C-alpha positions in Angstrom: 118.5 172.3 69.4 120.5 172.0 66.5 119.6 170.9 63.4 122.4 168.8 62.5 123.8 166.3 64.3 127.3 165.1 65.4 127.3 161.8 63.9 130.4 159.0 65.1 130.8 156.1 62.3 131.5 153.2 64.4 132.7 150.3 62.6 136.4 147.8 61.3 137.1 146.4 57.7 135.5 143.2 58.0 131.5 144.9 59.1 128.4 144.3 56.7 126.9 147.4 54.9 129.6 150.0 55.9 128.5 151.3 52.2 124.8 151.8 53.4 126.3 154.1 56.9 128.2 156.0 54.3 125.8 157.0 52.0 123.4 157.4 55.1 126.1 160.7 56.3 124.7 162.5 53.1 121.2 163.4 54.2 120.7 167.1 55.4 119.8 166.4 59.5 123.7 164.9 59.1 127.0 168.1 60.5 129.8 166.7 62.0 131.1 163.3 61.5 133.5 161.0 63.5 135.1 157.6 62.4 136.0 155.6 65.2 137.6 152.0 63.7 140.7 150.8 66.2 142.0 149.2 63.3 142.2 152.3 61.2 141.2 150.4 57.8 138.6 152.1 57.3 139.2 155.4 57.3 139.8 156.5 53.9 136.7 154.6 52.8 134.2 156.3 55.0 135.7 160.5 54.8 135.5 159.9 50.5 132.1 158.9 50.3 130.7 160.9 53.6 130.2 164.1 50.9 133.6 165.7 52.8 131.9 165.8 56.3 134.5 163.7 57.9 136.2 165.9 60.6 138.1 163.3 62.9 138.9 160.1 63.1 139.9 157.9 66.0 141.4 154.6 67.1 140.4 155.3 70.1 137.3 155.1 71.1 137.4 156.3 74.8 138.7 159.4 73.1 136.0 160.1 70.0 133.5 160.6 73.2 135.2 162.3 75.2 136.2 164.6 72.2 133.8 164.7 70.1 130.6 164.0 72.0 128.5 162.6 69.4 124.3 162.8 69.2 124.5 159.4 67.3 126.5 156.7 67.0 126.5 154.2 63.4 127.3 151.0 64.0 128.6 147.7 61.6 131.3 145.6 63.0 131.4 141.8 63.1 128.9 140.9 65.8 130.7 139.2 68.2 132.6 142.8 68.8 129.0 144.9 69.1 127.5 144.8 72.1 129.9 146.4 74.4 130.4 149.0 71.1 126.7 149.4 71.3 126.9 149.9 75.6 129.6 152.7 74.9 127.7 154.4 72.7 124.6 154.1 74.8 126.5 154.7 78.0 127.7 157.7 76.6 124.0 159.2 75.2 123.9 159.0 72.0 121.5 156.9 70.2 122.7 154.4 67.6 121.6 152.9 64.5 123.0 149.3 63.6 123.6 146.9 61.5 121.9 143.2 62.6 121.6 141.5 65.0 124.0 143.2 67.2 125.1 140.8 69.9 126.0 136.6 70.0 124.6 135.8 73.4 121.2 137.2 73.5 122.1 138.2 76.9 123.7 140.8 76.0 121.7 142.3 73.4 118.9 142.5 76.8 120.9 144.8 78.2 121.7 146.9 75.4 116.9 147.1 75.0 117.0 147.5 78.6 119.6 150.8 78.6 118.3 151.5 75.2 115.2 151.8 77.4 116.7 153.5 80.9 118.2 156.3 78.9 115.3 157.2 76.5 117.6 156.9 73.8 116.8 155.1 70.7 118.0 152.2 69.2 117.8 150.8 65.9 118.2 148.0 63.7 118.8 148.6 60.2 116.5 146.3 58.5 115.6 148.3 55.2 112.9 146.5 54.3 109.9 149.1 56.5 111.1 151.8 54.1 110.0 149.8 50.6 107.2 151.6 49.7 105.4 148.6 48.2 105.7 146.6 52.2 104.8 150.6 53.0 101.4 149.7 51.3 101.0 146.0 52.5 101.3 147.6 56.3 98.5 150.8 55.6 96.0 148.0 53.5 96.2 145.5 56.2 96.3 148.8 59.2 92.6 149.9 57.6 90.5 147.1 57.4 90.9 145.8 53.9 91.5 142.0 55.7 89.6 141.5 58.1 91.3 139.9 60.8 94.7 138.4 60.1 94.7 134.3 59.7 97.8 133.1 58.6 100.8 133.7 56.2 103.9 132.5 54.1 107.0 134.3 53.8 110.1 133.0 51.6 113.1 134.5 51.7 115.9 132.3 49.7 118.9 133.4 48.7 122.3 132.6 46.5 123.9 128.9 47.9 126.9 129.6 46.3 127.6 132.2 48.7 128.3 129.1 51.5 131.1 127.9 49.7 134.4 127.3 51.7 136.4 126.2 49.2 137.3 128.5 47.8 135.5 131.4 49.6 134.7 134.5 47.4 135.1 137.0 50.1 137.1 137.0 53.5 133.7 137.3 55.7 132.5 133.8 54.6 135.5 132.0 54.6 135.4 129.9 58.3 138.7 128.5 58.7 140.3 131.4 58.3 138.4 132.9 61.0 135.7 135.1 58.7 132.5 135.4 60.8 130.1 135.6 58.4 128.6 131.5 58.8 130.2 131.4 62.2 127.7 130.4 65.1 130.4 132.2 67.7 131.4 135.0 65.6 128.0 135.4 63.6 125.5 134.3 66.3 123.5 132.6 63.0 123.1 132.3 59.6 120.4 133.1 57.5 117.7 133.6 59.7 119.7 135.7 61.6 121.7 137.8 58.9 118.7 138.2 56.0 115.4 136.3 57.8 115.5 138.7 60.2 113.9 141.1 57.2 110.3 139.4 57.4 110.7 138.3 60.7 110.6 142.3 60.7 108.7 142.9 58.1 105.8 141.0 58.8 105.5 141.6 62.9 105.1 144.7 61.4 102.5 145.3 58.9 100.7 142.9 61.2 101.1 145.4 64.0 101.2 142.3 65.9 103.7 140.5 68.4 104.9 137.1 68.3 103.2 134.5 70.9 105.5 131.2 70.5 107.7 129.9 67.6 109.1 125.9 66.7 111.3 125.8 63.8 113.8 123.4 61.4 117.4 125.6 61.3 119.9 122.8 59.3 122.7 122.9 57.5 121.3 121.6 54.9 123.7 122.1 52.3 126.9 120.4 53.3 129.1 123.2 53.4 131.8 123.3 56.2 129.9 126.2 58.5 129.0 126.2 61.6 125.9 127.7 61.1 122.1 127.2 59.2 122.2 127.4 55.6 118.4 126.3 56.2 116.0 127.6 58.6 111.9 126.7 58.6 110.1 129.1 61.2 106.2 128.3 62.0 104.9 131.0 64.0 102.0 132.4 66.3 101.4 135.8 66.2 99.3 137.6 70.1 97.0 138.2 67.3 95.8 134.3 66.7 97.8 134.7 62.9 99.6 131.9 62.2 102.3 131.3 59.4 106.0 129.8 58.1 108.7 131.5 56.9 111.1 129.4 54.9 114.4 131.2 55.5 117.4 129.9 53.3 120.6 129.7 50.8 118.8 127.9 47.7 120.3 129.0 44.6 121.9 130.7 42.2 124.0 134.4 42.8 121.7 135.5 39.6 118.6 134.3 40.7 119.5 136.0 44.0 119.7 138.5 42.1 116.9 138.8 40.1 114.7 138.9 43.5 112.2 136.1 42.0 112.8 134.3 45.2 111.1 136.5 47.5 107.6 137.0 48.7 104.8 137.1 51.4 101.7 136.0 51.8 98.9 137.0 53.5 94.9 135.7 54.1 92.5 137.6 56.3 89.1 136.8 56.8 88.0 138.9 54.4 91.0 139.2 52.0 94.1 138.9 51.3 97.2 140.5 49.8 100.5 138.9 47.5 103.8 141.4 47.3 107.3 140.6 46.8 108.7 142.6 49.4 111.8 143.5 46.8 109.3 144.3 43.9 110.1 147.2 43.4 112.8 146.1 41.7 111.3 144.0 38.8 108.3 145.7 38.5 106.6 142.7 40.7 102.7 143.5 40.8 101.3 143.4 45.0 98.3 141.5 44.2 95.4 142.2 46.8 91.5 141.5 47.0 88.9 142.6 50.0 85.5 141.5 50.1 84.6 143.8 52.8 82.3 147.1 52.2 82.2 148.8 48.6 86.0 146.6 47.8 83.2 143.6 47.3 81.9 145.1 43.9 85.9 144.7 42.5 87.8 142.9 44.8 90.8 141.7 42.8 94.0 144.6 42.2 97.5 144.4 41.2 99.4 147.3 42.1 102.8 148.2 40.6 105.8 149.5 41.9 108.2 151.3 39.7 111.7 152.8 41.2 112.7 154.2 38.1 113.2 157.6 38.2 113.6 156.9 42.1 115.3 160.7 43.7 116.3 158.7 46.9 117.7 154.5 48.4 115.5 152.8 50.6 118.6 153.4 53.3 119.0 156.5 52.6 115.1 156.9 53.5 115.0 155.5 56.5 118.0 156.3 58.4 116.2 159.6 57.1 114.2 159.7 59.2 115.9 158.2 62.6 118.1 161.3 62.0 114.8 162.8 62.1 113.7 161.0 65.4 117.4 162.2 67.2 116.2 166.0 66.7 113.0 164.7 67.8 111.7 166.0 64.5 109.1 162.4 65.2 109.1 159.0 65.8 112.0 156.8 65.1 111.2 154.3 62.0 112.4 151.6 63.9 111.4 151.1 68.1 113.9 148.9 70.3 111.1 146.9 70.5 111.4 146.2 67.2 115.6 144.8 66.8 114.6 143.2 71.0 110.7 140.8 69.8 113.0 139.8 66.3 116.3 138.8 68.0 114.1 137.0 70.6 112.0 135.2 68.4 115.2 134.0 66.3 117.1 132.7 69.9 113.7 131.0 70.1 113.8 129.0 66.6 117.3 128.0 67.7 116.4 126.9 70.3 113.3 124.8 69.3 115.1 123.2 66.6 118.0 122.4 69.3 115.1 120.9 71.5 112.3 119.5 69.2 109.9 122.0 71.6 107.3 125.2 70.0 108.6 127.7 72.3 107.3 130.9 74.2 108.1 134.2 72.6 108.5 137.3 74.8 111.1 140.7 75.2 112.4 142.0 78.3 110.3 143.9 80.8 111.8 147.7 81.7 
């Protein structure tokens, strides 16, 4: 296999985090790049930011797969449009890295998951939190048993309430009355839990090393704006390892406060210790605090570690996509396995159903 990948960027002008996917093209594993956009509206942006790697543009995706033959597809579009586009990429034999959530109807994503597994293709959702060093260190501490059996957790991911404002909306994507998708149940699939809380659902499952078992939730519009998705979600979770806890996921604070990263966090209690950190703590040097009363740790149980991004040589999104590209070259495992996206999408769907029904619901992923 060549040490350079042929990569397709499939997108549109109203897509989310296109800039991050463009930056991912700077990874050394990326060779020639084609851009697929039925509107043609993103061709210049992707070409100008691709380090000269774009060699072709297409408004016809059938022609892109026929002529360019990409090995990898990077997909970011409005969620309601994504399932057939992801399916087309997998049918063409391309590995897929896509922005969340990738669906509106969960049955569409179940079909995508089954297809990727049946074709032995990588399917990764852009859960960027996995690439943060502070998160990787938290996972290591838990995996090596410093906390012992995990008992409970609390997590909170709070973003700015200002972006929900509809009159006027800050961005076209936010304007529900004008057809914007971001706060539309029909076009986006869900609100804060779907777009942002998903990162922490994946993070908790990833660092705990256990799958979801059941969920109950309140998903509400507490701010009163004319949006058709929740701006607040309080989600109670049970894991297969017995751990229980909750995630508060919502638009509650100002944009300045959201930018400070002060309103994000996770604490996990185990039989032999505890761990508290802010997944975005590297931005403001907020320390990870942890304690272990096991073995030699008992003589100095409390620790406080600071992660400082000053002088960083790379950004987490580029690191994560670099690992994905190397997996596509058979140089290691993908940073995010297909099961990760399926579990998060299933538990999110179940949380909404629980909120509507008032019942606790079991969570599982499709058999393949």
